[in-house]
Backbone as ProteinMPNN parsed JSONL, in Angstrom:
{"seq_chain_A": "MGFWTLLEGLLLFANAFAILNEDRFLAPRGWTLAEIQGGRRNTLKGQIIGLIHACQFLRLPLILFNIITIVVKLFAG", "coords_chain_A": {"N_chain_A": [[0.858, -1.173, 0.0], [0.647, 2.117, -0.915], [1.641, 5.525, -0.165], [-0.093, 7.377, -1.351], [-2.427, 5.866, -1.643], [-3.084, 5.476, 1.013], [-3.659, 8.129, 1.75], [-5.911, 8.558, 0.123], [-7.699, 6.746, 1.262], [-7.994, 7.84, 3.849], [-9.19, 10.234, 3.118], [-11.635, 9.324, 2.071], [-12.702, 8.25, 4.417], [-12.977, 10.589, 5.983], [-14.86, 11.89, 4.391], [-17.037, 10.191, 4.764], [-17.641, 10.652, 7.468], [-18.33, 13.332, 7.29], [-20.78, 13.446, 5.988], [-22.684, 12.475, 7.697], [-25.815, 12.822, 9.17], [-26.858, 14.777, 11.801], [-29.387, 14.99, 13.072], [-30.931, 12.843, 12.085], [-29.316, 10.531, 12.233], [-27.23, 10.601, 14.23], [-28.281, 11.728, 16.669], [-30.434, 9.963, 17.62], [-28.896, 7.856, 18.533], [-27.409, 8.88, 20.544], [-25.089, 10.372, 20.017], [-24.288, 13.129, 20.024], [-22.99, 16.499, 20.391], [-24.056, 17.604, 22.661], [-24.365, 15.47, 24.341], [-21.85, 14.922, 25.339], [-21.062, 17.019, 26.942], [-19.395, 18.537, 29.6], [-17.222, 16.677, 31.706], [-16.656, 14.492, 30.09], [-15.267, 14.481, 27.714], [-12.834, 13.334, 27.198], [-13.135, 10.669, 26.87], [-13.34, 7.709, 24.781], [-15.656, 7.711, 23.216], [-16.318, 10.432, 23.33], [-14.108, 11.537, 21.983], [-14.461, 10.478, 19.415], [-16.924, 11.62, 18.707], [-16.155, 14.289, 18.673], [-14.365, 14.173, 16.494], [-16.128, 13.53, 14.398], [-17.718, 15.86, 14.333], [-15.768, 17.739, 13.733], [-15.066, 16.977, 11.141], [-17.473, 17.525, 9.869], [-17.556, 20.252, 10.176], [-15.441, 21.113, 8.625], [-16.11, 21.001, 5.86], [-15.757, 22.442, 3.436], [-12.865, 22.491, 2.948], [-12.659, 19.713, 2.595], [-14.097, 19.345, 0.24], [-12.412, 20.663, -1.539], [-10.089, 19.048, -1.334], [-11.145, 16.691, -2.364], [-11.639, 17.459, -5.021], [-9.013, 17.964, -5.874], [-7.956, 15.379, -5.614], [-9.497, 13.995, -7.522], [-8.713, 15.285, -9.898], [-5.966, 14.657, -9.949], [-6.141, 11.87, -10.147], [-7.354, 11.69, -12.647], [-5.369, 12.64, -14.389], [-3.056, 11.181, -13.679], [-3.831, 8.575, -13.582]], "CA_chain_A": [[0.0, 0.0, 0.0], [1.439, 3.328, -1.03], [1.232, 6.711, 0.587], [-1.257, 7.961, -2.025], [-3.577, 5.027, -1.313], [-3.417, 5.791, 2.4], [-4.324, 9.433, 1.75], [-7.256, 8.385, -0.447], [-8.517, 6.073, 2.275], [-8.324, 8.816, 4.891], [-10.151, 11.177, 2.537], [-12.937, 8.649, 2.038], [-13.142, 8.151, 5.804], [-13.426, 11.929, 6.372], [-16.11, 12.137, 3.666], [-18.097, 9.419, 5.412], [-18.019, 11.368, 8.685], [-18.883, 14.645, 6.966], [-22.151, 13.381, 5.488], [-23.6, 11.969, 8.709], [-26.819, 13.793, 9.592], [-26.964, 14.73, 13.255], [-30.767, 14.789, 13.513], [-31.461, 11.531, 11.706], [-28.464, 9.382, 12.533], [-26.426, 10.691, 15.446], [-29.067, 12.027, 17.867], [-31.11, 8.802, 18.212], [-27.913, 6.955, 19.127], [-26.742, 9.581, 21.633], [-23.759, 10.771, 19.576], [-24.276, 14.565, 19.75], [-22.098, 17.263, 21.267], [-24.746, 17.833, 23.931], [-24.2, 14.275, 25.169], [-20.517, 14.837, 25.948], [-20.737, 18.228, 27.681], [-18.903, 18.226, 30.933], [-15.894, 16.095, 31.76], [-16.576, 13.222, 29.361], [-14.681, 14.699, 26.388], [-11.617, 12.549, 27.034], [-13.462, 9.265, 26.626], [-13.258, 7.324, 23.375], [-16.878, 8.194, 22.571], [-16.188, 11.879, 23.202], [-13.131, 11.834, 20.94], [-15.068, 10.149, 18.116], [-17.928, 12.651, 18.444], [-15.395, 15.476, 18.284], [-13.854, 13.95, 15.144], [-17.27, 13.634, 13.478], [-18.114, 17.259, 14.2], [-14.69, 18.45, 13.038], [-15.205, 16.672, 9.713], [-18.643, 18.238, 9.374], [-17.233, 21.679, 10.172], [-14.448, 21.369, 7.579], [-16.606, 20.455, 4.59], [-15.178, 23.14, 2.293], [-11.566, 21.899, 2.621], [-12.862, 18.363, 2.081], [-14.487, 19.468, -1.162], [-11.2, 20.995, -2.289], [-9.239, 17.846, -1.389], [-11.781, 15.76, -3.298], [-11.389, 17.947, -6.381], [-7.599, 17.713, -6.161], [-7.789, 13.934, -5.803], [-10.106, 13.621, -8.805], [-7.864, 15.786, -10.975], [-4.734, 13.852, -9.966], [-6.483, 10.546, -10.666], [-7.627, 11.81, -14.079], [-4.133, 12.813, -15.14], [-2.044, 10.166, -13.353], [-4.369, 7.244, -13.853]], "C_chain_A": [[0.902, 1.233, 0.0], [0.869, 4.471, -0.209], [-0.019, 7.344, -0.019], [-2.527, 7.174, -1.692], [-4.032, 5.284, 0.119], [-4.14, 7.134, 2.492], [-5.731, 9.349, 1.173], [-8.187, 7.716, 0.552], [-8.921, 7.014, 3.389], [-9.326, 9.853, 4.387], [-11.548, 10.57, 2.462], [-13.544, 8.524, 3.437], [-13.679, 9.502, 6.296], [-14.726, 12.291, 5.662], [-17.276, 11.403, 4.314], [-18.568, 10.102, 6.693], [-18.725, 12.681, 8.369], [-20.345, 14.578, 6.532], [-23.144, 12.835, 6.51], [-24.535, 13.084, 9.171], [-27.022, 13.663, 11.098], [-28.385, 14.419, 13.721], [-31.259, 13.371, 13.24], [-30.626, 10.361, 12.198], [-27.798, 9.467, 13.901], [-27.256, 10.88, 16.716], [-29.795, 10.803, 18.439], [-30.153, 7.82, 18.898], [-27.135, 7.607, 20.267], [-25.344, 10.043, 21.29], [-23.732, 12.251, 19.193], [-23.309, 15.252, 20.702], [-22.74, 17.528, 22.625], [-24.567, 16.652, 24.883], [-22.859, 14.248, 25.895], [-20.128, 16.104, 26.68], [-20.349, 17.841, 29.102], [-17.516, 17.622, 30.839], [-15.709, 14.843, 30.949], [-15.971, 13.378, 27.97], [-13.458, 13.819, 26.155], [-11.898, 11.062, 26.838], [-13.371, 8.979, 25.13], [-14.478, 7.835, 22.613], [-16.809, 9.7, 22.361], [-15.208, 12.277, 22.113], [-13.702, 11.56, 19.55], [-16.12, 11.183, 17.744], [-17.249, 13.95, 18.028], [-14.847, 15.365, 16.875], [-14.963, 14.082, 14.1], [-17.651, 15.088, 13.265], [-17.024, 18.098, 13.543], [-14.77, 18.203, 11.538], [-16.4, 17.393, 9.118], [-18.371, 19.735, 9.28], [-16.304, 22.025, 9.009], [-14.87, 20.787, 6.231], [-15.98, 21.135, 3.377], [-13.764, 22.638, 1.973], [-11.684, 20.461, 2.102], [-13.265, 18.382, 0.611], [-13.265, 19.768, -2.018], [-10.272, 19.796, -2.411], [-9.823, 16.8, -2.331], [-11.535, 16.17, -4.743], [-9.937, 17.693, -6.78], [-7.353, 16.234, -6.425], [-8.354, 13.49, -7.137], [-9.231, 14.062, -9.969], [-6.577, 14.97, -11.078], [-5.021, 12.463, -10.533], [-6.782, 10.589, -12.163], [-6.337, 11.885, -14.893], [-3.106, 11.715, -14.899], [-2.54, 8.745, -13.596], [-4.576, 6.462, -12.674]], "O_chain_A": [[1.806, 1.357, 0.826], [-0.223, 4.388, 0.354], [-0.904, 7.795, 0.709], [-3.586, 7.766, -1.483], [-5.23, 5.306, 0.4], [-5.119, 7.264, 3.227], [-6.647, 9.998, 1.678], [-9.352, 8.098, 0.663], [-10.069, 6.992, 3.833], [-10.201, 10.296, 5.131], [-12.535, 11.243, 2.761], [-14.753, 8.674, 3.613], [-14.719, 9.552, 6.952], [-15.599, 12.926, 6.253], [-18.38, 11.939, 4.401], [-19.766, 10.129, 6.975], [-19.622, 13.095, 9.103], [-21.077, 15.555, 6.691], [-24.335, 12.741, 6.213], [-24.079, 14.172, 9.523], [-27.318, 12.581, 11.606], [-28.566, 13.659, 14.673], [-31.931, 12.772, 14.079], [-31.17, 9.312, 12.543], [-27.807, 8.491, 14.652], [-26.966, 10.256, 17.737], [-29.775, 10.617, 19.656], [-30.574, 7.039, 19.752], [-26.293, 6.961, 20.89], [-24.485, 10.105, 22.169], [-23.202, 12.595, 18.136], [-22.867, 14.667, 21.69], [-22.039, 17.662, 23.628], [-24.613, 16.824, 26.101], [-22.738, 13.625, 26.95], [-18.955, 16.263, 27.02], [-20.92, 16.93, 29.703], [-16.722, 18.014, 29.984], [-14.687, 14.174, 31.097], [-16.143, 12.499, 27.125], [-13.086, 13.587, 25.005], [-10.964, 10.28, 26.656], [-13.329, 9.901, 24.315], [-14.351, 8.334, 21.495], [-17.209, 10.19, 21.305], [-15.442, 13.248, 21.393], [-13.455, 12.321, 18.615], [-16.203, 11.586, 16.583], [-17.724, 14.636, 17.123], [-14.855, 16.344, 16.129], [-14.758, 14.678, 13.043], [-17.883, 15.506, 12.131], [-17.331, 19.076, 12.862], [-14.565, 19.124, 10.747], [-16.343, 17.832, 7.969], [-18.901, 20.409, 8.397], [-16.382, 23.128, 8.466], [-14.068, 20.152, 5.546], [-15.698, 20.467, 2.382], [-13.482, 22.376, 0.803], [-10.891, 20.042, 1.259], [-12.827, 17.537, -0.17], [-13.1, 19.195, -3.095], [-9.721, 19.551, -3.485], [-9.081, 16.1, -3.019], [-11.254, 15.324, -5.592], [-9.666, 17.256, -7.898], [-6.625, 15.877, -7.352], [-7.735, 12.675, -7.821], [-9.028, 13.305, -10.918], [-6.146, 14.63, -12.18], [-4.229, 11.938, -11.315], [-6.495, 9.627, -12.876], [-6.226, 11.271, -15.954], [-2.362, 11.352, -15.81], [-1.744, 7.827, -13.792], [-5.026, 5.32, -12.761]]}, "name": "protein", "num_of_chains": 1, "seq": "MGFWTLLEGLLLFANAFAILNEDRFLAPRGWTLAEIQGGRRNTLKGQIIGLIHACQFLRLPLILFNIITIVVKLFAG"}
């Protein structure tokens, strides 16, 4: 596995987190930011919730990285 393949996998993973709908998917399972308020941010669940919300907040850079990846794949094969 090359470095480029690893970067593509991480980009796909970030895209998957970015499209999760908080109202339909995360809230019924108790995975919202309101659930981890207080001292529970250092737990594994709190870290994952923070990662999901960071990916949702950074959608514009994700779009740019997706465009760059598509262009590189078109020209490099």
